N, C-alpha and C positions, 0 to 999 in steps of 0.2 A: 504494500500500500504506500502510496506517495501523497504528498500534500497537493500535488497538481492534478490528482484524479478528479474527473468530472463529477458534478453533483448528481445524486441519484435521480433517475427518471421519474421516480414516484416517492416523494417525501413521506415520512412517517405521519406527519400531521395530516396530509391528504388522506392516507389510509384510515386514520382515526376518524376523520370527518366522514369518509365514505361508509364506514361501518356503523354510522348512526349515533355516535356519542356526541351530544351537544357540547359546545365549548364551555358552558358553565359547569356541566358535569365533569368535563376533562379537568377543569381547574379544581373542582372539589375533590376529584380522584387524585389529582396531583398533590393537594394539601394532605389528603388522607395518606398517600404513599410517603410523603415526607415525614408524617407522624410515625408511620411504620418503620421507616429508616432510623429515626431517632430511637424508637423502641428496640429495634434490632441491634443497634450499637450498644445498648445497655445490657445485652445478653453476654454473660461471661464467655471468654474465648474458649473454643473447644466444644461448645454446646451447639449441636447441629439443629437447624430449623428444617423440619421435614414436612412435606405435603402429606396430609393424612389420607386423602382419597383422590379420585379423578377430578380434574377440573372440567366442569360441564357447561359453565355459563360464560365462556369467552365470547367476545364479539364475533360476528360471522361475516363472510364475504362469499359471493357467488363467483365461481370460476367455471370456465368451459374448456373442454378438451375435444375439439371437433364438435360433434353434435351432443356430446355428453356433458351434463351439468354436475358440478361438484359444489356441495355446501360445506365450506371450510371454516372451521374455527380458526381464529387468528391469534397466534402467540407472538406478542410484540415485546413484552418486557423480559428482562433476563430471567425472572422467576417463572413466568409463563413458559418460556422456552425450555428452561431446565426441567420443569415437570412434564411438559408435552402431553403425551397420551399415556403416561404411567397410570397404573391401577385400573384402566378401563377394561371391562370384561367383554364388551361388545361395542360394535360401531356399525351403523347402517352402511350399506354398500356405497351409497352416493356421497357419504360424508368423509371428511379428512381433516387434517390440521395443517395450516400454512404457517411456517416459522418465518418471521421477518427480521432480518438483521440490519443494523445501521448502515453497513457498507459491505460490498462484496469482499469475501475472503474464502479460504478453503474451509468448508463446514464439515464437521465430522459428528456422527451420531452413534449412539449405542442404545441398548435395549434394557438397561437396568430397570427393574420394577415394571416393565412393560409386558403385559400379558397376551397381547394380540400380535400375530405375525404381520409385519408391515412391509410396504415398499416405499422407499424414499425417492422422490424425484428432486434432483438438485437443479434449480431453475435460474437462468440468467435474467437480468433486468427486463429484457423484452419478452419474457415468457417462454423462451426456448428451453426445453429440457436438455440439460447438459449430460446427465447420466442418471440411471436408475439403479438402486441397490435394494435387493431383498434382504430383510433383517429378521433373524430368529428371536422369538421372545426370551426375555430374561437372560440375555447374554451381554458380555462386555466387549464383544467384537466391535471394532471401529469401522464405520462405513462413511467414506468421505467423498466429497465432490471432486470431480476430475479437474476442475479449474475453479477460480474464485466465483462465488455466487452470493446473492443477497437473500434468496428464497429457497425454502425446502418444503415440499408438500408430502406429507405422509398419508398414505391410503392403505386400506386392507391389502395384504399381500395378494398379488395376482390381479388386482383391479386393472392396472395399466396393460398387462399382457392380454387379459380377456377382451379389452377394447382395442387391441392392436396398436397401442400407443407406445412409441419407442423414443430413445434419445434422438433429438433433432425436431421432434414434434413441438408445436407451439401452443401454449395455454393462453386463454383469454380471460379478461377480468380487470377490474379496477386497478389492482396493483401493477399490472403490466402495461397499462394505457400510457401512451406518450402524452406529455404535457404540452 
């Protein structure tokens, strides 16, 4: 990463706006998160803060893969990304989780505490799938993007293969729209 890298085609603020969170609510959530941060700093070193169960109420965005619609939960914050689809026992076929990072870099995922077999699509800023990786549940194997990416979409394992979607295919949706 260099300082001269172009600004992202889709700023996080636009994604937050596109997912229906009003600016007043974002400010309130920001203040609430700041309070959580202060509280977290008060926790003694070495005490881990763990997610107790699946995160089911994240904002959502609609994506498309050709004629196929995807209802994706959006993991924007470091905590949301860290928890991801952990602890989920099931997920409808047309649903997934879109991980959004601040800037493109090599992204690597593992399956600790993840009960579902998943396929990760590593996605360039324009929506092009860079590579796909099948991931086994509850493993620490590392699955990485073939090149720097900002987005990763996790779907039930086999979803992309069943739809004939491969690396090089282009996804549509608000995150990948040109400004």
